[in-house]
C-alpha positions, -999 to +999 in steps of 0.1 A: -081+164-044-083+162-006-065+134+013-076+127+049-047+114+071-051+094+103-029+114+127-028+086+153-021+055+132+012+037+136+041+035+160+055+070+153+022+089+155+015+117+157+050+133+151+060+115+119+025+117+106+025+155+110+060+158+095+049+136+066+019+159+059+042+189+059+066+171+035+037+162+013+025+198+012+060+209+002+064+183-025+028+184-039+012+217-029-018+210-052-029+182-029-050+193+000-041+174+032-062+172+063-056+153+096-081+136+118-075+128+155-073+144+189-068+180+178-053+192+211-026+165+210-019+172+173-014+209+181+007+202+212+030+178+193+035+204+165+042+232+190+067+210+210+086+202+178+084+236+162+062+225+133+038+248+115+005+231+108-015+262+100-021+251+065-039+219+075-075+215+086-079+193+117-109+171+122-116+160+158-118+124+168-116+107+203-094+078+209-071+057+187-069+021+176-037+003+186-019-025+168-031-050+195-068-042+191-091-067+173-103-054+139-139-052+151-132-023+174-133+001+145-171-006+142-179-010+180-158+001+210-137+026+191-161+039+164-151+075+174-114+068+169-093+087+143-094+058+119-131+052+121-139+090+119-115+094+089-131+065+070-165+080+078-155+115+065-142+100+033-174+079+029-195+110+033-175+129+007-156+153+030-124+140+015-114+120-016-090+095+000-079+082+034-045+072+046-035+054+078-004+037+093-026+020+119-040-015+125-042-033+092-071-056+101-092-027+115-084-006+084-095-034+061-127-040+080-134-003+083-129+003+046-152-026+038-180-017+061-178+021+063-165+031+028-182+000+013-172-024-014-176-015-051-203-033-070-193-068-080-163-070-057-162-103-038-134-094-014-112-063-009-075-070-009-043-053+001-021-044-029+015-033-025+036-017-053+072-029-049+104-025-069+120-051-092+151-049-114+129-038-143+105-014-126+076-016-100+051-044-098+020-049-077+015-078-053-022-085-046-033-098-021-005-088+003-021-100+034-059-092+037-074-126+029-057-158+042-083-180+026-098-172-009-116-187-038-103-189-073-128-163-085-114-138-060-079-143-074-092-135-108-107-103-095-074-095-078-058-098-112-084-074-128-080-048-100-042-049-100-040-047-138-062-015-139-041+001-111-008-006-128-021+008-161-039+039-148-016+049-119+018+035-126+015+038-164+023+002-174+006-006-208-011-039-209+003-052-176+016-087-174-004-107-148+011-138-132-001-162-105+023-169-076+029-206-075+055-233-066+064-238-102+059-222-136+042-252-152+005-250-157-002-282-137+016-269-105+000-259-072-030-270-052-067-270-063-069-232-057-040-224-079-051-248-106-086-234-108-074-198-106-050-205-135-078-215-157-099-185-148-070-161-153-061-178-186-097-175-199-100-138-189-091-108-210-061-100-189-025-103-202-020-134-182+015-149-185+010-180-163+025-190-130+055-173-115+079-186-089+090-163-061+126-162-073+115-147-106+095-118-091+125-096-083+137-100-119+106-081-131+089-109-150+054-097-141+037-064-135+010-079-113+015-109-091-017-125-079-017-145-046-038-154-017-032-132+013-012-158+032+013-164+004+014-127-006+022-115+029+051-139+032+064-128-002+061-091+008+078-095+041+106-117+028+111-092+000+115-063+024+136-083+049+160-096+022+165-061+007+172-047+042+198-074+051+214-072+016+221-034+020+235-040+055+260-065+040+269-041+012+275-013+037+297-037+058+318-045+027+324-009+019+334+000+055+357-030+058+390-011+053+406+021+038+406+006+003+369-003+003+360+031+019+378+049-009+359+028-034+326+036-017+334+073-018+339+070-056+305+055-062+286+072-033+260+088-056+253+054-073+250+036-040+226+062-027+204+059-058+204+021-056+193+023-019+166+048-027+153+026-055+147-003-032+135+017-002+100+006+006+093+039+023+091+055-012+065+031-027+033+044-011+023+015+011-006-008+003-039+000-014-072-014-002-084-025-036-121-031-041-137-003-020-155+028-033-129+054-023-091+053-022-080+038+012-043+033+017-022+017+044+014+026+051+038+007+074+032+009+112+068+022+115+063+047+088+085+078+089+077+112+073+090+101+039+067+071+038+037+091+049+043+117+022+047+089-004+014+073+006-004+106+005+009+112-030-002+077-041-037+082-026-040+115-045-030+099-077-054+070-072-082+094-065-075+114-097-070+085-120-106+073-123-093+037-117-120+028-092-148+035-117-130+014-143-126-015-118-163-013-108-173-013-145-152-044-151-164-063-120-200-054-122-202-064-158-191-099-151 
């Protein structure tokens, strides 16, 4: 499989993107990685930092999309940018998947209009795989669609369930609906209608889930509108970050706590790694014909390598064909 990487997406481009591609090649040499962007700048950055990029094919593109740009620039003013060109190359079959750390709105619009939606899909969604006490879960939608209809939430559940089963390896994934209470009658009109549709579907729907129960691993797929999902995702990441800051402060408090930290250093490192969002492959644009994945705008090399691996696994899994079959057969 060949993964096309946007060399100029995100705050740390192109250096961390290049380093991430190199790390990906070291960890998964069977995955072909290519970069798209201003080839002169890519080469100059690699030379300045002593990085060997001779293994990677570079595809030329002019300009880049910034985080401040409106999403529509990917189709108009900046249709020759690294993001737009990368999406076009994937759409045309030059690569099997596309990865970017760039502007989320532009990536979603580009994936929808350039790569195109799969048959039967009503609205593509961002889906993030995140850790819980019992293993990973998928949050869908994590921010693409602020306003949705109940039928879209049902489709999110279908797409998320297929992904978790085929890529993550969860058998018969438990699907839950993010809500203000676990009872069936809770929520507004959207949640109540979506509850009925999810309950009547063939999914392993376990009902509503409150945000406090998500970290305990009580669902494998959490379905939400993009507004709610984005708040959950960012609160989740922020809470984990601050918690580990506090833990570090406790262990550095005095000589006794420092000695205790030294005794469990390995276990503390493993715990931190388990909850490190950089290792979970970013967000998938679910509902489009080819794997398109978004990693954090502040992504480092580890995060870039992780999302390349996730994109490769998604492309190899055949999950998109299964999703299309399920959605088009409705």
